[in-house]
C-alpha positions, 0 to 999 in steps of 0.5 A: 608135814610128814616125812617120807623115807625111801629105801630101795635095794641097790647095787654097787659099781666100783669106781676108780676112786675105790682103788685108792688105798687111803680114802682120806687122801681123796678129799685132799688131792682134788682140783676145785670145782666150785659152784658159781652163783654168778654164772647166771642172774638169780631170779628176783621174786616180786614183792606184794604187800600183805599184812598178817595181823594177830594178837596185836602183832603186824607182820609184813609178808611180801611173798604171800602171793605165791599161795595162788597156784592151786587157787587159780587166781590172778597170780597162778601163772606168775607162781609157775613162771617164778618156779620155772625161773628158779629151775632154769637158774639151778640148771645154769649154776649146776651145769658144770656138774651135768656129767657128774650127775649122770655118772652118779645116776649110772653108778647108783643104778648099777648097784640095783639088782634090776631083776629081783623078787621079794620074799613070799608072804603066806596069807589065806592059802596063797603066797604073795610077792612082788617081782621086778624086771630089767629096765622096768621102773615098777613091779608085778604083784603076784601070787601062787596057790598053796605052794611056791612051785605052783603056777604064778598068777599075775594080779597087778602089772604096775609096770603096764598100769603106769605106762604114760604116767609121769607119776604112778603110785599103787597101794593098799592091795587087799584080797577078799576072804574068798580070794576072788577080788583085789582092791587097790588104790591109785594116785596119778598126781602125787597128791595122796588122793587115791582112787580105789579100784577092784579087780576080779581075779577070776576073770581079770576084769576091773570092775566099774566101781571106782571110789575117788578121793580116798587114803588109798586102801580098803578092807573087806568084810567077810561077805566078800561084797562089802568094803570099808574105806577112808574118805578125804575132804577134797579141799583140806585133804583131811581123812574125815569119813569112813564109808561102806561100799557094796560091790556093783553099786554107785559110789554116790550111794556109799554109806558113811559109817563114821564121821570125825568131827574133831579136825585134829584127829587122823582116822583110818579103818583096818581089819584084825589079823584073825579076821573077826573085826573091822576097826576104826581108829581116830587118833590125835597126838595125845588121844585116840578112840576105837570103834568096831564091828563083827567083820561078818556083820558089815551093816551093823552099827559100829560100837565105841571100844572106849570113848576118848579120854584126855591125854590117853592114847590106846590101840586095840589088838583082838585075840581069840578070847580077849582084846589087848590094849596098847596104851599110855593110860595112868601116866604110862609115858613109855606105854604098857600092855593091858587086856580085857574080855571081848564083852567088857571093853570099858577102861575100868575093865582093863587089866595090866599085862606088861607094866610100864617101864621107865627105861623101855619104850613099847612101840607096838605089838603083833598077834598070832594064834599062840603068840604075841610079839612086842616090839620094844626100844631100850637105849635106842635099840629095838628088841623083840619080846615073844610071849607064848599065849598057851603057857605065858612064858616069854623070851627075847630074840638075840640079834647078835650085834651091839648096834643095829636096826630091826623091824617087824616084817609083813606077818599077815597069817594069824595061824602061824608060828613063824615071825618075819622081821627085818634087820639092817645096820649102817653097814649091813644091807637089809635082811629078811629073817623068819624066826620060829617062835617055838624052836627059836631058830632063825633063817635068813630068807634074803639079804639085799644084794649089792652088785659090784663087790660091796664088802661091809668090812671096808666100812666102820661104824661108830656110836657117839654121844654129844653133850647138849647145852642143857647137859643131855647126851644126844646119840650120833650114829656114823659110818665111814670107809676104812682109811679115814683120818680124824684130822678135821679135813673130811667132809661130813653129811649130818642127817636128822628128822626130829619130829612126831616121835619118829625114830631114825634108825641106823640102817643101810642105804647103798646110795650112801656108798657114793658118799663114803667111797669119796671120803665122806663121813655120814652121820645121823643125829638122834635128836629130841623130837623123835622117840629114839630114847623113849617117849620123853625124848619126843615130849622134850622136842615138841610144842613149847620145847621144840627148840631142843630139836634144833639146838641138839642138832647144832650141838651134834655138829659142833661136837663132830667139829670139836672131835675133828671128824670134820670142820666147819668148811666141810660140814653139811646138814640134811633134812626133809619135811619136818626135818626141813624145818630143822634145816631152816632153823639151824641155818638161821641159828648157826649159819656159820657152822655149815658149809652147805645145807640140803633142805628137802620139801621143808616145812619152813613157814610154820606160823602161816601154815598153822594159821590156815586151816584150809591147808591139808593137815594143819588141824591135825598138827596142833598137838605137835606144834601148837595152835598159833591162835593162842598167843603163847603158841604164836609167839613161840612158833614165830621165834623159831619159824625159818621164814619169820627169822630170815635176817640180813646176814650170811647164810651157808650154801643151800639147795632146797627142793620141793614138789608142785603137787606136794600135799604135805608141805606145799610148794609155796613154803620153800618158794617163799623162803628162798625168795626171802633169803635171796632178798636178805642174805648178805653172802655170795654163797649158792642158793638154789631151789628145785621144784619138781613140776610133776611130783609131790612130797615123796618125789618120783614114783619109779624105782630109778627116777628118784636117783636123779634127785639123789645125784643132784644133791650129791653133785651139789655138795661134791661141787662145793667140795671140789670133787669132780668124779 
């Protein structure tokens, strides 16, 4: 149920549409190209009676049988047959857009600088970077010793490793302290079950050590022989154990050093930047606990930093002479920064370093030998505060614009005075900067190159505020091409997520140019459920206040119509994963507001999923959605769950996508939802389900393949708009 964001560098192909002097005319001078739902008979899913009975409430679920694929039961082949029938139906309905999809793919791919290289990152005597080659889907992971002029060492050739695989994800690259070994994780199915491999960088040999069913990353102890990793339950896929592995020994002999008993907690293992500690974190939505050992003593027993406390979240950053604690302790809703001695870690020994502020959310901290950098969010915008540890002075980085998105970059080197950060906006391609924390000088290291003549001055951004039904002002970020007329005739795509406290920043994405250059407005609704305006913004959009997320989005859509940025006939909604739940809810609650809805890997069967603790991640999410075994939570979930609330009424045009191997939101949720919609909706609008039979939650793994999915989505809404090219 977690979202996945993809943001890759792209290049621009100028189309004939770009030659129009006024893009406002593009959408008014077109010949209709409608998607015809009657071009082929829609699949009709079988109904099998299944009753859910709980809290005295009996609910009929005619499509419960669709759960059966991974159970390999009697209906498993029927599930595949149904999904393939839906794919065939989609192909027929969308066949009139085949050329448009191919052209869109070519257009978006042409914006990508295929032969490219990342900005090198320095760590422990080496510069590390990735590079891509013309026509290749993946990349090479490389390093150079001491100088960028040194000879390149090719550590991992992911292009070669991925050959013969329809999906291939490599992650968690961790080099040992002596620089001789690299550990990395590989997922070949897109179910987030990684196998960890180790490569000898001196000989090029892949060791026999292969650790299966992990989160995909490991950390090295300082002996260069010991690894710690997160092991997953093979059925629920929960991260439930931290294990210790010794090079050259069988995985079956690995020692469990931590076993999480609370199924609502996520766990992970990491190493402090100063290389002094191995840290285990166990974290739920509203509590956490850290365990640690000296990284030079890997066989020691882990010690608890501070036992978990009710409704208290904390995170630990080791410095040379103390620990920093990022926490919401004592009602610090927007978090504060505390400190304690290395030998006194109990909460009673924590002292305040940066106090809680009602108008500033502290989002995180990164450490260096002489500085700490604190990332804050105020009025929806990110700020970076730099504190000098030698004299306790502090200053802020001036980003130079009123609206932007910034993020901490990769800063693995502890002994450095240079801080790397990323910067972007709706019109500014992603830019990598190095900032000298002593001299306060910043240097642009690289900006995402957009081929084909992209000119940011041809596009306009705005920040608006819609008033929600309860009076709350909800921010909206939007972008459009110059020449836009605010007359209600423009098509507009409104996106949001709105869960897990995940803030959606206004950032650049070159695929979006294919919308803007055809007269679309693109908008982001910063709705409650994220942390865009602080922790309270999140608290007001989860659990028993979850409906605020949905009504905020609807209110934003109505505001944009009222202000004539678009009209109901041209308004489209988009969201994925938990944002797909949003799509399902707003389709039920305000079906006449949207001309079309794009719902990607949507979490739409909320009650049934949260009742089934064998489903991956269910128990981890109780603090986000509630536990339906409690009647109050059950009743509230049932009142908004999209699958539960499908009715005999008209629905907007809808494109729903999923992946058969999705471990986050499993395929049967959107499949059941679409089947029920087909059986009950009273309109003649288009309803399509696309199941990728090879991938999972994040879609294709290659840097070009996913553009086919983008092209499909754009062709769907272009078809509804009558845009032919």
